[in-house]
C-alpha positions as semicolon CSV with decimal commas, in nm:
position;residue;x (nm);y (nm);z (nm)
1;M;-5,834;-0,748;-8,793
2;N;-6,050;-1,048;-8,851
3;I;-6,094;-1,248;-8,531
4;I;-6,150;-1,624;-8,543
5;F;-6,208;-1,823;-8,225
6;E;-6,049;-2,169;-8,239
7;D;-6,179;-2,252;-7,891
8;K;-6,557;-2,230;-7,839
9;A;-6,497;-2,133;-7,474
10;L;-6,305;-1,822;-7,580
11;E;-6,595;-1,718;-7,800
12;E;-6,839;-1,772;-7,511
13;L;-6,621;-1,560;-7,283
14;Y;-6,622;-1,282;-7,540
15;T;-6,993;-1,290;-7,625
16;D;-7,149;-1,396;-7,291
17;G;-6,887;-1,296;-7,035
18;S;-6,874;-1,648;-6,895
19;T;-6,820;-2,009;-6,995
20;K;-6,870;-2,357;-6,854
21;S;-6,535;-2,476;-6,989
22;H;-6,330;-2,623;-6,705
23;Q;-6,023;-2,442;-6,839
24;Y;-6,167;-2,089;-6,800
25;Y;-6,461;-2,099;-6,560
26;K;-6,243;-1,992;-6,265
27;L;-6,130;-1,668;-6,430
28;S;-6,229;-1,362;-6,229
29;K;-6,472;-1,106;-6,365
30;D;-6,187;-0,854;-6,393
31;V;-5,980;-1,088;-6,611
32;I;-6,282;-1,160;-6,833
33;K;-6,353;-0,787;-6,863
34;Q;-5,990;-0,724;-6,965
35;Y;-6,004;-1,018;-7,210
36;I;-6,305;-0,862;-7,383
37;K;-6,122;-0,529;-7,398
38;V;-5,813;-0,694;-7,554
39;V;-6,024;-0,875;-7,816
40;N;-6,186;-0,541;-7,901
41;F;-5,838;-0,390;-7,947
42;L;-5,753;-0,679;-8,182
43;K;-6,073;-0,623;-8,379
44;A;-6,005;-0,251;-8,409
45;A;-5,651;-0,299;-8,537
46;R;-5,620;-0,307;-8,914
47;R;-5,314;-0,532;-8,901
48;V;-5,086;-0,696;-8,645
49;E;-4,827;-0,421;-8,671
50;D;-5,083;-0,179;-8,522
51;L;-5,071;-0,377;-8,194
52;I;-4,711;-0,271;-8,135
53;Y;-4,827;0,088;-8,079
54;I;-5,072;-0,010;-7,803
55;K;-4,816;-0,033;-7,522
56;S;-5,053;-0,190;-7,267
57;L;-5,087;-0,503;-7,485
58;H;-4,711;-0,579;-7,480
59;Y;-4,745;-0,753;-7,817
60;E;-4,476;-1,012;-7,886
61;K;-4,390;-1,302;-8,115
62;K;-4,309;-1,603;-7,900
63;K;-3,991;-1,808;-7,932
64;G;-3,886;-2,152;-7,818
65;N;-4,163;-2,412;-7,784
66;L;-4,422;-2,149;-7,881
67;N;-4,227;-2,038;-8,189
68;G;-4,444;-1,842;-8,431
69;V;-4,725;-1,777;-8,182
70;D;-4,832;-1,418;-8,115
71;A;-4,919;-1,302;-7,763
72;V;-5,070;-0,997;-7,596
73;W;-5,116;-0,927;-7,228
74;I;-5,461;-0,948;-7,073
75;N;-5,305;-0,843;-6,743
76;K;-4,973;-0,910;-6,568
77;Q;-5,070;-1,272;-6,505
78;Y;-5,259;-1,381;-6,820
79;R;-5,171;-1,378;-7,191
80;L;-5,392;-1,422;-7,495
81;L;-5,220;-1,649;-7,746
82;F;-5,311;-1,643;-8,113
83;N;-5,182;-1,730;-8,457
84;S;-5,179;-1,460;-8,721
85;S;-5,207;-1,502;-9,096
86;A;-5,172;-1,271;-9,392
87;N;-5,409;-1,180;-9,674
88;E;-5,327;-1,189;-10,046
89;E;-5,113;-0,874;-10,025
90;G;-4,904;-1,012;-9,741
91;I;-5,053;-0,787;-9,473
92;V;-5,122;-0,977;-9,149
93;V;-5,492;-0,920;-9,085
94;N;-5,629;-1,246;-8,938
95;A;-5,601;-1,361;-8,576
96;L;-5,691;-1,716;-8,470
97;L;-5,740;-1,699;-8,092
98;F;-5,664;-2,031;-7,926
99;E;-5,573;-1,993;-7,558
100;I;-5,561;-1,778;-7,248
101;S;-5,235;-1,873;-7,084
102;K;-5,133;-1,816;-6,725
103;H;-4,788;-1,663;-6,746
104;Y;-4,500;-1,869;-6,604
105;E;-4,704;-2,191;-6,576
């Protein structure tokens, strides 16, 4: 899939392993390492449907106030939220990463 970072801090976390963004600078090294691994899984997938078969990601389409947002687990506590979009043939191949969310907060 094509990965697009909406938040500059998420791109810094992926490329540098750290960020100065107040939202993410307190993330532990283990969470950052898992985040990088999850983004690599997203990059390797050819389409969103491929994420369903990677059980550790727990891919889901959100409902309620996050209706239409896709989510995958980073670990039991954190989720990576993104919006997906389709190409000309209708196959979902783009992921716009916009937030690491702490689950149940």
